[in-house]
ROTIGU-749957 format. One record per residue: residue in three letters; x negated, y negated, z of N, C-alpha, C in turn. Coordinates in steps of 0.1 Angstrom, whole numbers, padded with zeros to 4 digits, always signed. Layout:
<seses>
ALAXYZXYZXYZ ...
</seses>
This chain:
<seses>
MET-0008+0012+0000+0000+0000+0000-0009-0013+0000 THR-0006-0022-0009-0014-0034-0010-0011-0043+0002 ARG-0021-0049+0008-0019-0057+0020-0018-0072+0015 LYS-0009-0079+0021-0008-0093+0018-0015-0102+0028 TYR-0015-0098+0041-0021-0106+0052-0033-0100+0058 PHE-0033-0088+0063-0043-0082+0070-0055-0077+0061 GLY-0067-0080+0066-0079-0074+0059-0086-0064+0068 THR-0099-0063+0067-0106-0053+0074-0107-0056+0089 ASP-0105-0069+0092-0106-0073+0106-0096-0084+0109 GLY-0083-0080+0109-0072-0090+0111-0069-0098+0099 ILE-0064-0110+0102-0060-0120+0092-0070-0131+0092 ARG-0076-0135+0081-0086-0145+0080-0085-0153+0068 GLY-0088-0166+0069-0088-0175+0057-0091-0189+0060 LEU-0091-0197+0050-0093-0212+0051-0081-0218+0058 THR-0084-0225+0069-0073-0231+0077-0064-0241+0068 ASN-0051-0240+0071-0041-0249+0064-0040-0245+0049 THR-0045-0233+0046-0043-0227+0033-0038-0213+0035 ALA-0027-0209+0028-0021-0195+0031-0032-0185+0029 PRO-0032-0175+0039-0022-0173+0049-0025-0179+0063 MET-0036-0187+0063-0040-0192+0076-0034-0206+0079 THR-0021-0206+0080-0013-0218+0083-0006-0216+0096 ALA-0002-0227+0102+0006-0227+0115+0019-0219+0113 ALA+0025-0221+0101+0038-0215+0098+0036-0199+0098 THR+0025-0195+0092+0023-0181+0091+0019-0175+0105 ALA+0011-0183+0113+0008-0179+0126+0020-0177+0135 MET+0030-0186+0134+0042-0184+0141+0049-0171+0137 LYS+0050-0168+0124+0056-0156+0120+0049-0144+0124 VAL+0036-0145+0125+0028-0133+0130+0031-0131+0145 GLY+0032-0142+0152+0036-0141+0166+0050-0134+0168 GLN+0059-0138+0160+0073-0132+0160+0072-0118+0156 ALA+0065-0115+0146+0065-0101+0141+0058-0092+0150 ALA+0046-0096+0155+0038-0088+0164+0045-0086+0178 GLY+0051-0098+0182+0058-0097+0194+0070-0087+0194 LYS+0077-0088+0183+0089-0079+0181+0084-0064+0181 HIS+0073-0062+0174+0067-0048+0173+0064-0042+0187 PHE+0060-0051+0196+0055-0046+0209+0066-0048+0220 LEU+0078-0052+0216+0089-0053+0226+0094-0039+0228 ARG+0089-0032+0237+0093-0018+0240+0095-0016+0255 GLY+0106-0010+0258+0110-0008+0272+0117-0020+0278 GLY+0121-0019+0291+0128-0029+0297+0120-0039+0306 HIS+0107-0038+0306+0099-0046+0315+0097-0060+0308 LYS+0093-0070+0316+0090-0083+0310+0077-0082+0302 HIS+0077-0086+0290+0066-0084+0281+0056-0096+0281 ARG+0043-0093+0279+0033-0103+0280+0022-0101+0269 VAL+0018-0112+0264+0006-0113+0255-0004-0122+0260 VAL-0017-0119+0258-0028-0128+0262-0034-0133+0249 ILE-0037-0146+0248-0042-0152+0236-0055-0159+0240 GLY-0066-0156+0233-0079-0163+0235-0083-0169+0221 LYS-0093-0177+0221-0097-0184+0209-0112-0188+0210 ASP-0118-0191+0199-0131-0196+0199-0130-0212+0199 THR-0140-0218+0194-0141-0233+0196-0138-0241+0184 ARG-0132-0235+0174-0128-0243+0162-0118-0253+0164 LEU-0118-0264+0157-0108-0274+0159-0094-0269+0156 SER-0093-0260+0147-0079-0254+0143-0074-0244+0154 GLY-0082-0241+0163-0078-0231+0174-0066-0236+0181 TYR-0066-0250+0184-0054-0255+0191-0041-0253+0184 MET-0042-0256+0171-0030-0255+0162-0025-0240+0161 MET-0035-0231+0159-0031-0217+0157-0026-0211+0171 GLU-0032-0215+0182-0028-0210+0195-0014-0215+0198 SER-0011-0227+0195+0003-0233+0197+0013-0226+0188 ALA+0010-0223+0176+0019-0217+0166+0022-0203+0171 LEU+0011-0195+0174+0013-0182+0179+0022-0181+0192 THR+0019-0191+0201+0027-0192+0213+0041-0194+0210 ALA+0044-0203+0201+0058-0205+0197+0065-0192+0191 GLY+0057-0185+0183+0063-0172+0178+0065-0162+0188 PHE+0056-0160+0197+0058-0150+0207+0069-0153+0217 THR+0069-0166+0222+0080-0169+0231+0093-0169+0225 SER+0094-0172+0212+0107-0172+0205+0114-0158+0205 VAL+0106-0147+0206+0112-0134+0206+0112-0128+0220 GLY+0109-0136+0230+0111-0132+0243+0098-0127+0250 MET+0087-0130+0245+0074-0125+0251+0067-0136+0259 ASP+0063-0134+0271+0055-0143+0279+0041-0144+0273 VAL+0035-0156+0274+0022-0158+0268+0013-0163+0279 VAL+0001-0157+0280-0010-0161+0289-0021-0166+0280 GLN-0024-0179+0281-0034-0186+0273-0048-0186+0281 LEU-0058-0180+0274-0071-0179+0281-0080-0190+0278 GLY-0078-0198+0267-0087-0208+0263-0099-0202+0255 PRO-0110-0209+0253-0122-0203+0246-0127-0191+0254 MET-0127-0180+0248-0132-0167+0254-0137-0158+0243 PRO-0147-0150+0246-0151-0140+0236-0141-0130+0232 THR-0142-0125+0220-0132-0114+0216-0132-0103+0225 PRO-0143-0097+0230-0143-0086+0239-0136-0089+0252 ALA-0137-0102+0256-0130-0106+0269-0115-0105+0267 VAL-0110-0109+0255-0095-0107+0252-0091-0093+0253 ALA-0099-0084+0247-0096-0069+0248-0096-0064+0262 MET-0106-0069+0270-0107-0064+0284-0095-0069+0292 LEU-0092-0082+0290-0081-0088+0298-0067-0083+0294 THR-0066-0079+0282-0053-0073+0277-0050-0061+0286 ARG-0061-0053+0288-0059-0041+0296-0057-0044+0311 SER-0066-0053+0316-0067-0057+0330-0054-0063+0335 MET-0047-0071+0326-0035-0078+0330-0022-0070+0326 ARG-0024-0058+0322-0013-0049+0318-0005-0056+0307 ALA-0011-0063+0298-0004-0069+0287+0000-0059+0276 ASP+0010-0063+0269+0015-0055+0258+0007-0057+0245 LEU+0000-0068+0245-0006-0072+0232-0017-0083+0236 GLY-0028-0082+0228-0038-0092+0229-0041-0099+0216 VAL-0044-0112+0216-0047-0119+0203-0059-0127+0205 MET-0068-0126+0195-0080-0135+0194-0079-0144+0182 VAL-0079-0157+0184-0079-0166+0173-0094-0170+0170 SER-0099-0164+0159-0113-0166+0156-0116-0161+0141 ALA-0125-0168+0135-0130-0163+0122-0145-0158+0124 SER-0148-0154+0136-0161-0147+0139-0173-0156+0135 HIS-0181-0152+0125-0193-0159+0122-0191-0169+0110 ASN-0178-0170+0106-0175-0179+0095-0176-0194+0099 PRO-0177-0204+0090-0178-0218+0094-0165-0223+0100 PHE-0165-0235+0105-0154-0240+0113-0141-0241+0105 GLN-0142-0243+0092-0129-0246+0084-0121-0233+0083 ASP-0127-0221+0085-0120-0209+0085-0114-0205+0099 ASN-0104-0197+0099-0099-0192+0112-0093-0178+0109 GLY-0090-0171+0120-0084-0158+0118-0076-0154+0131 ILE-0069-0143+0129-0061-0137+0140-0064-0122+0141 LYS-0069-0118+0153-0072-0104+0155-0062-0099+0166 LEU-0057-0088+0164-0047-0082+0174-0052-0070+0181 PHE-0049-0069+0194-0053-0057+0202-0040-0051+0208 GLY-0040-0038+0208-0029-0031+0215-0030-0032+0230 PRO-0021-0026+0237-0021-0026+0252-0033-0018+0258 ASP-0039-0009+0249-0051-0002+0254-0064-0009+0251 GLY-0063-0021+0246-0075-0029+0243-0082-0026+0230 PHE-0076-0017+0222-0082-0013+0210-0076-0021+0198 LYS-0083-0024+0188-0077-0031+0176-0067-0022+0170 LEU-0057-0028+0164-0046-0020+0159-0050-0011+0147 SER-0042+0000+0146-0045+0009+0135-0039+0003+0122 ASP-0043+0009+0111-0038+0004+0098-0023+0005+0097 GLU-0018+0016+0103-0004+0018+0103+0004+0007+0111 ALA-0001+0004+0122+0005-0007+0130+0005-0020+0123 GLU-0007-0023+0117-0008-0036+0110+0002-0037+0098 LEU+0003-0026+0091+0013-0025+0080+0027-0027+0085 GLU+0030-0022+0096+0044-0023+0101+0046-0038+0105 ILE+0036-0044+0111+0038-0058+0115+0038-0067+0102 GLU+0030-0064+0093+0029-0071+0080+0043-0071+0073 ALA+0050-0060+0073+0063-0059+0067+0073-0068+0074 MET+0071-0071+0086+0080-0079+0094+0077-0094+0092 ILE+0065-0098+0088+0061-0112+0088+0070-0120+0079 ASP+0074-0115+0067+0082-0122+0058+0097-0119+0059 ALA+0100-0111+0069+0114-0107+0071+0120-0117+0082 ASP+0133-0116+0083+0140-0124+0093+0140-0116+0106 VAL+0131-0120+0116+0130-0114+0129+0141-0119+0138 ALA+0148-0110+0145+0158-0115+0154+0152-0122+0166 LEU+0156-0134+0169+0151-0142+0180+0158-0139+0193 ALA+0151-0143+0204+0157-0140+0217+0168-0150+0220 GLU+0178-0145+0228+0188-0154+0233+0181-0165+0242 PRO+0187-0177+0243+0181-0188+0250+0176-0184+0264 ARG+0184-0176+0271+0180-0173+0285+0167-0163+0285 ALA+0165-0156+0274+0154-0146+0273+0142-0151+0266 ILE+0141-0164+0263+0129-0170+0257+0117-0169+0266 GLY+0106-0166+0261+0094-0163+0269+0088-0176+0275 ARG+0080-0175+0285+0073-0186+0291+0058-0186+0287 ALA+0051-0197+0288+0037-0198+0285+0030-0204+0297 ARG+0018-0199+0300+0010-0204+0311-0005-0202+0307 ARG-0013-0211+0312-0028-0210+0310-0034-0206+0323 ILE-0043-0196+0323-0050-0192+0335-0064-0198+0336 ASP-0068-0202+0348-0080-0210+0349-0092-0201+0352 ASP-0090-0189+0357-0101-0180+0361-0105-0170+0351 ALA-0101-0171+0339-0104-0161+0329-0119-0159+0327 GLN-0126-0170+0326-0141-0169+0324-0147-0162+0335 GLY-0143-0165+0348-0149-0158+0359-0146-0143+0359 ARG-0134-0139+0355-0131-0125+0354-0140-0118+0344 TYR-0142-0124+0333-0151-0118+0323-0165-0117+0327 ILE-0170-0128+0333-0184-0128+0338-0186-0117+0348 HIS-0176-0115+0357-0177-0104+0367-0178-0090+0360 PHE-0169-0089+0350-0169-0076+0342-0182-0074+0335 ALA-0187-0084+0328-0200-0082+0321-0211-0078+0331 LYS-0212-0085+0342-0223-0082+0352-0222-0068+0357 SER-0209-0063+0358-0207-0050+0363-0213-0039+0354 THR-0216-0042+0342-0222-0032+0333-0237-0032+0334 PHE-0243-0041+0341-0257-0042+0343-0261-0033+0355 PRO-0272-0025+0354-0275-0016+0366-0277-0023+0379 GLU-0270-0018+0389-0270-0025+0402-0284-0027+0408 GLN-0293-0018+0405-0306-0018+0412-0316-0028+0404 LEU-0311-0034+0393-0320-0043+0386-0316-0057+0387 ARG-0325-0066+0385-0323-0081+0384-0331-0086+0373 LEU-0328-0098+0369-0335-0105+0358-0345-0115+0363 ASP-0348-0115+0376-0358-0124+0381-0371-0124+0374 GLY-0376-0136+0371-0389-0138+0364-0388-0136+0349 LEU-0376-0134+0343-0375-0132+0329-0369-0145+0323 LYS-0377-0150+0313-0372-0162+0306-0365-0158+0294 VAL-0352-0162+0293-0343-0158+0282-0337-0170+0275 VAL-0339-0170+0262-0332-0180+0254-0319-0174+0249 ILE-0308-0181+0251-0295-0176+0247-0288-0186+0237 ASP-0285-0182+0225-0279-0190+0215-0264-0186+0214 CYS-0255-0194+0218-0241-0191+0218-0233-0195+0206 ALA-0240-0200+0196-0234-0204+0183-0224-0215+0184 ASN-0225-0223+0195-0214-0233+0197-0200-0226+0197 GLY-0200-0214+0201-0188-0206+0200-0182-0202+0213 ALA-0174-0191+0213-0166-0187+0224-0173-0184+0237 ALA-0186-0180+0236-0193-0176+0248-0202-0187+0254 TYR-0199-0200+0250-0209-0211+0253-0210-0213+0268 LYS-0200-0209+0276-0200-0210+0291-0204-0197+0297 VAL-0197-0186+0293-0198-0174+0301-0211-0167+0299 ALA-0218-0167+0287-0230-0160+0285-0242-0166+0293 PRO-0244-0179+0293-0255-0185+0301-0253-0182+0316 GLU-0240-0184+0320-0237-0182+0334-0240-0168+0339 ALA-0236-0158+0331-0238-0144+0335-0253-0141+0336 LEU-0261-0146+0327-0275-0144+0328-0281-0151+0340 TRP-0277-0163+0343-0282-0170+0354-0279-0163+0367 GLU-0266-0158+0368-0262-0151+0380-0270-0139+0383 LEU-0275-0133+0372-0284-0120+0373-0298-0124+0376 GLY-0302-0137+0377-0315-0140+0381-0324-0145+0370 ALA-0320-0146+0357-0328-0150+0346-0331-0165+0346 GLU-0342-0169+0341-0344-0183+0338-0338-0185+0324 VAL-0328-0193+0323-0320-0194+0311-0322-0207+0304 ILE-0325-0205+0291-0326-0217+0282-0315-0215+0272 ALA-0305-0224+0272-0293-0222+0264-0293-0232+0252 ILE-0290-0227+0240-0288-0235+0228-0275-0231+0222 GLY-0270-0239+0213-0257-0236+0208-0246-0236+0218 VAL-0246-0245+0228-0236-0246+0238-0229-0259+0239 THR-0229-0266+0228-0222-0280+0228-0212-0280+0217 PRO-0201-0272+0218-0191-0271+0207-0184-0284+0206 ASP-0181-0289+0194-0173-0301+0191-0161-0298+0182 GLY-0158-0286+0179-0147-0282+0170-0152-0280+0156 PHE-0164-0285+0153-0168-0285+0139-0182-0277+0137 ASN-0189-0275+0148-0203-0270+0147-0204-0255+0150 ILE-0194-0248+0152-0195-0234+0154-0202-0227+0143 ASN-0212-0219+0146-0220-0211+0136-0228-0220+0127 ASP-0229-0233+0130-0236-0243+0121-0251-0243+0124 LYS-0259-0235+0117-0273-0234+0118-0277-0229+0132 VAL-0268-0222+0139-0271-0215+0151-0263-0202+0151 GLY-0266-0193+0161-0259-0181+0162-0266-0169+0155 SER-0260-0157+0156-0266-0145+0151-0268-0145+0136 THR-0260-0153+0128-0262-0153+0114-0272-0164+0109 HIS-0277-0172+0119-0287-0183+0116-0297-0182+0127 PRO-0306-0172+0128-0315-0170+0139-0327-0179+0140 LYS-0329-0187+0129-0341-0195+0129-0342-0204+0141 ALA-0331-0210+0145-0332-0219+0157-0336-0211+0170 LEU-0331-0199+0171-0335-0191+0182-0350-0187+0182 GLN-0354-0183+0170-0369-0180+0168-0377-0192+0173 MET-0374-0203+0168-0382-0215+0171-0382-0218+0186 LYS-0370-0217+0193-0369-0220+0207-0377-0209+0215 VAL-0376-0197+0211-0384-0186+0218-0399-0189+0218 LEU-0404-0193+0206-0418-0196+0205-0422-0208+0212 GLU-0414-0218+0211-0416-0231+0217-0417-0231+0232 SER-0408-0223+0238-0406-0222+0253-0414-0211+0259 GLY-0420-0202+0251-0428-0191+0256-0418-0181+0263 ALA-0406-0179+0258-0397-0170+0264-0400-0156+0262 ASP-0395-0147+0271-0397-0133+0270-0389-0126+0259 ILE-0377-0132+0256-0368-0127+0247-0357-0137+0243 GLY-0351-0136+0231-0341-0145+0227-0329-0137+0223 ILE-0317-0142+0226-0304-0135+0222-0295-0145+0215 ALA-0290-0141+0203-0281-0149+0196-0268-0142+0194 LEU-0257-0148+0198-0243-0143+0196-0237-0150+0184 ASP-0226-0145+0179-0219-0151+0169-0207-0159+0175 GLY-0199-0165+0166-0188-0174+0171-0179-0169+0181 ASP-0175-0156+0180-0166-0150+0189-0173-0140+0199 ALA-0186-0139+0198-0195-0132+0207-0192-0117+0207 ASP-0189-0111+0196-0187-0097+0196-0199-0090+0189 ARG-0209-0098+0185-0221-0093+0179-0233-0101+0184 LEU-0245-0095+0183-0257-0102+0187-0269-0098+0178 ILE-0279-0107+0178-0292-0104+0172-0302-0108+0182 VAL-0313-0101+0183-0323-0103+0193-0336-0108+0186 VAL-0343-0116+0193-0357-0121+0189-0367-0117+0200 ASP-0378-0111+0196-0388-0107+0206-0397-0119+0209 GLU-0406-0117+0218-0414-0129+0223-0424-0134+0212 ARG-0425-0127+0201-0433-0131+0190-0425-0138+0179 GLY-0412-0139+0182-0403-0146+0172-0398-0137+0161 GLN-0400-0124+0163-0396-0114+0153-0381-0110+0155 ILE-0373-0110+0145-0359-0106+0146-0358-0091+0148 VAL-0349-0087+0157-0346-0073+0159-0331-0071+0156 ASP-0328-0063+0146-0314-0061+0141-0307-0051+0149 GLY-0294-0049+0145-0286-0039+0152-0291-0025+0151 ASP-0298-0021+0141-0303-0007+0140-0313-0004+0151 GLN-0322-0014+0153-0332-0012+0164-0326-0012+0177 LEU-0316-0020+0179-0309-0021+0192-0301-0008+0195 MET-0295-0003+0184-0287+0010+0186-0297+0021+0189 ALA-0309+0021+0183-0319+0032+0186-0323+0031+0201 LEU-0325+0018+0206-0329+0016+0220-0318+0021+0229 VAL-0306+0017+0228-0295+0020+0237-0292+0035+0236 THR-0292+0041+0224-0290+0055+0223-0301+0064+0229 GLY-0313+0060+0227-0324+0067+0233-0324+0067+0248 ARG-0321+0056+0254-0320+0055+0268-0308+0063+0274 ALA-0297+0063+0267-0286+0071+0271-0289+0086+0270 ALA-0296+0090+0260-0300+0104+0258-0309+0108+0270 ASP-0319+0099+0273-0328+0102+0284-0321+0103+0297 ALA-0310+0095+0299-0303+0095+0312-0292+0106+0312 GLY-0290+0113+0301-0280+0123+0301-0266+0118+0300 THR-0264+0105+0296-0251+0099+0295-0246+0098+0280 LEU-0254+0102+0271-0250+0101+0257-0240+0112+0254 THR-0229+0109+0247-0219+0119+0243-0219+0120+0228 GLY-0214+0131+0222-0213+0133+0208-0226+0136+0201 GLY-0236+0138+0208-0249+0142+0201-0256+0132+0193 GLY-0252+0120+0194-0258+0109+0185-0251+0097+0186 LEU-0251+0089+0175-0243+0077+0175-0236+0075+0161 VAL-0227+0066+0161-0220+0062+0148-0225+0049+0144 ALA-0229+0048+0131-0232+0035+0125-0225+0035+0111 THR-0228+0025+0103-0221+0024+0090-0231+0029+0079 VAL-0225+0030+0067-0233+0034+0055-0244+0024+0053 MET-0244+0012+0059-0255+0002+0057-0267+0004+0065 SER-0266+0012+0076-0277+0013+0085-0289+0020+0078 ASN-0301+0016+0082-0313+0020+0076-0316+0035+0077 LEU-0321+0041+0067-0325+0055+0067-0336+0057+0078 GLY-0343+0047+0081-0353+0048+0092-0347+0052+0105 LEU-0335+0046+0108-0328+0049+0120-0324+0063+0120 GLU-0318+0068+0109-0314+0082+0108-0325+0092+0111 ARG-0337+0089+0105-0349+0097+0107-0354+0097+0121 TRP-0353+0085+0127-0358+0084+0141-0349+0092+0150 LEU-0336+0092+0148-0327+0099+0156-0329+0114+0154 ALA-0331+0118+0141-0333+0132+0138-0345+0138+0145 GLY-0356+0129+0147-0368+0133+0154-0365+0136+0168 ARG-0354+0131+0174-0351+0133+0188-0340+0143+0189 GLY-0336+0150+0178-0326+0159+0178-0312+0154+0179 LEU-0310+0141+0175-0298+0134+0175-0292+0131+0161 VAL-0280+0129+0160-0273+0128+0147-0268+0114+0145 LEU-0269+0109+0132-0263+0096+0129-0251+0099+0120 HIS-0239+0096+0126-0227+0097+0119-0224+0084+0112 ARG-0221+0084+0099-0219+0072+0091-0205+0069+0088 ALA-0200+0057+0091-0187+0053+0089-0187+0042+0078 GLY-0175+0039+0073-0173+0028+0064-0177+0014+0071 VAL-0179+0004+0063-0183-0009+0068-0171-0015+0076 GLY-0174-0020+0088-0164-0026+0096-0164-0019+0110 ASP-0164-0027+0121-0165-0021+0134-0152-0013+0138 ARG-0141-0015+0132-0129-0007+0135-0131+0007+0129 TYR-0138+0009+0118-0140+0022+0113-0151+0029+0120 VAL-0161+0021+0126-0171+0027+0135-0164+0033+0147 LEU-0155+0025+0153-0148+0029+0165-0139+0042+0162 GLU-0132+0042+0151-0124+0053+0147-0132+0066+0147 LEU-0144+0065+0141-0152+0077+0140-0158+0081+0153 MET-0161+0071+0161-0166+0073+0175-0156+0082+0183 ARG-0144+0078+0182-0133+0085+0189-0131+0099+0184 SER-0132+0101+0171-0130+0114+0165-0142+0123+0168 ARG-0154+0117+0169-0166+0125+0171-0170+0127+0186 GLY-0163+0119+0194-0166+0120+0208-0178+0112+0212 CYS-0182+0102+0204-0194+0094+0207-0191+0082+0215 ASN-0200+0079+0224-0198+0067+0233-0207+0055+0228 ILE-0215+0056+0218-0223+0045+0213-0221+0045+0197 GLY-0219+0033+0192-0218+0030+0178-0221+0016+0175 GLY-0222+0013+0162-0224-0001+0159-0227-0003+0144 GLU-0232-0016+0142-0235-0020+0128-0249-0026+0128 GLN-0255-0026+0116-0268-0032+0114-0267-0047+0117 SER-0255-0053+0115-0254-0067+0117-0254-0071+0132 GLY-0253-0062+0141-0254-0065+0155-0241-0062+0163 HIS-0231-0057+0157-0219-0052+0164-0224-0039+0172 LEU-0224-0039+0185-0226-0027+0192-0214-0024+0201 ILE-0208-0012+0199-0197-0007+0206-0201+0003+0216 LEU-0200-0001+0229-0205+0008+0240-0192+0013+0247 ALA-0187+0024+0244-0174+0029+0248-0173+0031+0263 ASP-0184+0033+0270-0184+0034+0284-0180+0021+0291 PHE-0181+0010+0284-0178-0003+0290-0167-0010+0284 GLY-0164-0008+0271-0153-0015+0265-0147-0009+0252 THR-0138-0015+0246-0131-0010+0235-0134-0016+0222 THR-0143-0026+0222-0147-0033+0210-0161-0038+0211 GLY-0167-0043+0200-0181-0048+0201-0182-0060+0211 ASP-0192-0060+0219-0194-0070+0230-0209-0074+0230 GLY-0211-0087+0224-0225-0091+0223-0232-0093+0237 LEU-0225-0098+0246-0231-0101+0260-0234-0088+0267 VAL-0224-0078+0267-0226-0066+0274-0238-0058+0267 ALA-0238-0058+0254-0249-0052+0246-0263-0058+0250 ALA-0263-0071+0251-0275-0079+0254-0280-0075+0268 LEU-0270-0073+0277-0274-0069+0291-0281-0055+0291 GLN-0276-0046+0282-0282-0033+0282-0297-0034+0276 VAL-0298-0043+0267-0312-0045+0261-0321-0051+0272 LEU-0316-0061+0280-0324-0067+0290-0327-0057+0301 ALA-0318-0048+0304-0320-0037+0314-0332-0028+0310 ALA-0332-0025+0297-0343-0017+0291-0357-0025+0293 LEU-0356-0038+0290-0368-0046+0291-0374-0047+0305 VAL-0365-0050+0314-0370-0052+0328-0375-0038+0334 SER-0368-0027+0330-0372-0014+0335-0385-0010+0330 SER-0389-0014+0318-0401-0009+0311-0413-0017+0316 GLY-0411-0030+0320-0422-0038+0323-0431-0042+0311 LYS-0427-0039+0299-0434-0041+0287-0428-0053+0279 PRO-0436-0059+0270-0431-0070+0262-0420-0065+0253 ALA-0411-0074+0249-0400-0071+0240-0404-0065+0227 SER-0416-0070+0222-0421-0065+0209-0424-0050+0209 GLU-0427-0045+0221-0430-0030+0222-0417-0023+0225 VAL-0408-0028+0233-0396-0021+0237-0386-0020+0226 LEU-0385-0031+0218-0374-0032+0208-0377-0027+0194 HIS-0389-0024+0191-0393-0019+0178-0396-0004+0178 LEU-0386+0004+0176-0388+0019+0178-0391+0026+0165 PHE-0388+0020+0154-0391+0027+0141-0393+0017+0130 ASP-0400+0021+0120-0403+0012+0109-0392+0014+0098 PRO-0384+0004+0096-0373+0006+0086-0378+0007+0072 LEU-0371+0015+0064-0375+0017+0050-0371+0004+0043 PRO-0379+0001+0032-0375-0011+0024-0361-0009+0019 GLN-0353-0019+0021-0339-0019+0017-0335-0032+0010 LEU-0328-0030-0001-0324-0042-0009-0309-0041-0012 LEU-0302-0052-0009-0288-0053-0012-0285-0065-0021 LYS-0278-0062-0032-0274-0073-0041-0259-0072-0044 SER-0253-0083-0046-0239-0084-0050-0238-0089-0064 VAL-0229-0083-0072-0228-0087-0086-0213-0088-0089 ARG-0209-0100-0095-0195-0101-0099-0192-0093-0112 PHE-0180-0089-0113-0176-0081-0124-0162-0084-0130 THR-0160-0080-0142-0147-0080-0148-0144-0066-0153 GLY-0131-0063-0155-0128-0049-0160-0130-0039-0149 LYS-0134-0027-0153-0136-0015-0144-0150-0009-0147 PRO-0161-0016-0142-0174-0011-0145-0177+0002-0139 LEU-0171+0005-0128-0174+0018-0121-0168+0030-0128 GLU-0160+0027-0139-0155+0038-0147-0161+0038-0161 ASN-0171+0029-0163-0178+0028-0175-0189+0039-0176 ASP-0190+0046-0187-0199+0057-0189-0214+0052-0187 ALA-0217+0041-0193-0231+0036-0193-0235+0032-0179 VAL-0226+0026-0171-0228+0022-0157-0230+0035-0149 LEU-0221+0045-0151-0222+0057-0143-0235+0065-0146 LYS-0240+0064-0158-0253+0070-0162-0264+0064-0155 ILE-0264+0050-0154-0275+0043-0147-0275+0046-0132 ILE-0263+0047-0127-0262+0050-0113-0267+0064-0110 ALA-0264+0074-0118-0268+0088-0117-0284+0088-0118 GLU-0289+0080-0127-0304+0080-0128-0310+0074-0116 GLY-0304+0064-0110-0309+0058-0098-0309+0067-0086 GLU-0298+0075-0085-0297+0085-0074-0308+0096-0076 ALA-0310+0100-0088-0321+0110-0091-0334+0104-0087 THR-0337+0091-0090-0350+0085-0088-0353+0085-0073 LEU-0342+0082-0065-0344+0080-0050-0342+0093-0042 ALA-0338+0104-0049-0335+0117-0043-0347+0121-0034 GLY-0344+0124-0021-0355+0129-0012-0363+0119-0006 THR-0363+0106-0011-0371+0096-0005-0363+0084-0001 GLY-0350+0084-0004-0342+0072-0001-0328+0075-0005 ARG-0320+0065-0006-0306+0066-0009-0300+0054-0016 LEU-0289+0056-0023-0282+0046-0030-0268+0045-0026 LEU-0263+0032-0025-0249+0030-0021-0243+0020-0030 ILE-0232+0023-0036-0224+0014-0045-0211+0012-0038 ARG-0207-0001-0035-0195-0004-0028-0188-0016-0034 LYS-0175-0014-0038-0167-0025-0043-0161-0033-0031 SER-0163-0046-0032-0157-0055-0021-0142-0053-0021 GLY-0136-0054-0009-0122-0053-0008-0115-0067-0008 THR-0123-0078-0009-0117-0091-0008-0121-0100-0020 GLU-0130-0096-0029-0134-0104-0041-0139-0095-0052 PRO-0139-0100-0064-0144-0091-0075-0159-0090-0075 VAL-0164-0083-0066-0179-0081-0064-0182-0066-0061 ILE-0192-0062-0067-0197-0048-0064-0211-0050-0057 ARG-0212-0044-0046-0224-0044-0038-0233-0032-0040 VAL-0245-0035-0044-0255-0024-0047-0266-0024-0037 MET-0267-0013-0029-0277-0012-0019-0285+0000-0022 ALA-0299-0001-0021-0308+0010-0022-0319+0009-0012 GLU-0323+0020-0007-0335+0020+0002-0343+0032-0001 GLY-0356+0031+0002-0365+0042-0001-0379+0038+0004 GLU-0388+0048+0002-0402+0046+0007-0410+0037-0002 ASN-0406+0035-0015-0413+0027-0024-0405+0014-0027 LYS-0410+0003-0022-0402-0010-0023-0400-0013-0038 ALA-0410-0012-0047-0409-0015-0061-0398-0007-0068 LEU-0398+0006-0064-0388+0015-0070-0374+0011-0066 VAL-0372+0008-0053-0359+0003-0048-0354-0009-0056 LYS-0363-0018-0058-0359-0030-0065-0356-0027-0080 GLN-0363-0018-0086-0361-0014-0100-0347-0008-0101 VAL-0343+0001-0092-0330+0008-0092-0319-0002-0090 VAL-0320-0011-0080-0309-0020-0078-0307-0030-0090 GLU-0318-0035-0095-0317-0045-0106-0311-0038-0118 GLY-0315-0026-0121-0310-0018-0132-0295-0016-0132 ILE-0290-0013-0120-0276-0011-0118-0268-0024-0119 CYS-0273-0034-0113-0267-0047-0114-0266-0052-0129 ALA-0277-0050-0136-0276-0054-0150-0266-0046-0158 ALA-0265-0034-0155-0255-0025-0162-0241-0029-0159 VAL-0238-0033-0146-0225-0038-0143-0221-0051-0150 VAL-0231-0060-0151-0228-0073-0158-0226-0070-0173 ALA-0233-0061-0179-0231-0058-0193-0219-0050-0196 ALA-0213-0044-0186-0202-0035-0189-0189-0042-0193 
</seses>
């Protein structure tokens, strides 16, 4: 079934352009509220947001939609996405909503929905809600209209939760940490949690103005973090994205550590402690072959899911794994939460650092990634059904057989084909990718 509103991670788009308008947000609130009106209890939804200017508008529109069908609304204000998931469960809410476009620039926004269990909704649930968005939803009688209230201690609740995931016997005393909050949702909670655990905290990206979220800061723009780590002589740097569900780390030398290395670290420590379940971890088809080989050397398995943290989580649940993530820095630690949590993942990295007594450059670089190249090429027609293109792809697969791998993926949101190859020979990888891209253009 073709989707009109929901994509791979909720609804997202340019603000004040369909579907990301206040009118649509109100309809989403009505449809999602109606979907979760089950049983005779008083129903509740929690709504969090990041720091975009449009967050006020979208929050208000969603609140109008939910209350109009009889659901009470609890407004959290600026809070990380994982905090919304956690508080949805903690407050026994029927539904959780995060207003955020994650790592996108300020002019975009999005709506992410969580069920009462704190997990993102299934494809089936999203399709059911989507079918109701353009329908006439029955509104509540005047006496049954919902109420809205804002709670003031949401940040403290999340800080307490995040700190509870850090080993009790450890402290961060003597550790100098640079934290880049992307001028986003974690601009208060992340520095505070690190300070309460004893770290010397240098915070950047903590002055949101509605327009500067992810603007030359955060996990997708790590240069500012690299410079601050080197300038301050910090032991480690941590960059979150706009809604704080992902992170990228920088070691004391200013070198970037991606999600693959972080997953290796966390998984290896869990295996040593006997707490790893599922015999390995779940990552996406984009994770480096070096990670897979490193895990195999330890007798562990890399299960590969489609791109998107929701697909990682689905495979984690089916395989019984408690650790999963993406190369981009989404780490899902099922022992602690139901979705990616940049701060909680960072605390596990910091625990490994202080436990080892070694510099970050030694602790965080566990394997040498194979050369990897990803290119996106626009197309018309159906190039992946073209005989000439299929022949070039088959030749590329044969070229990399045994020493690397090839991945061809059509984008679900734009007319783009993504060609990724990795292997032991960097020049050969480049040759394979460019050959396929050229064939797609010519098709």
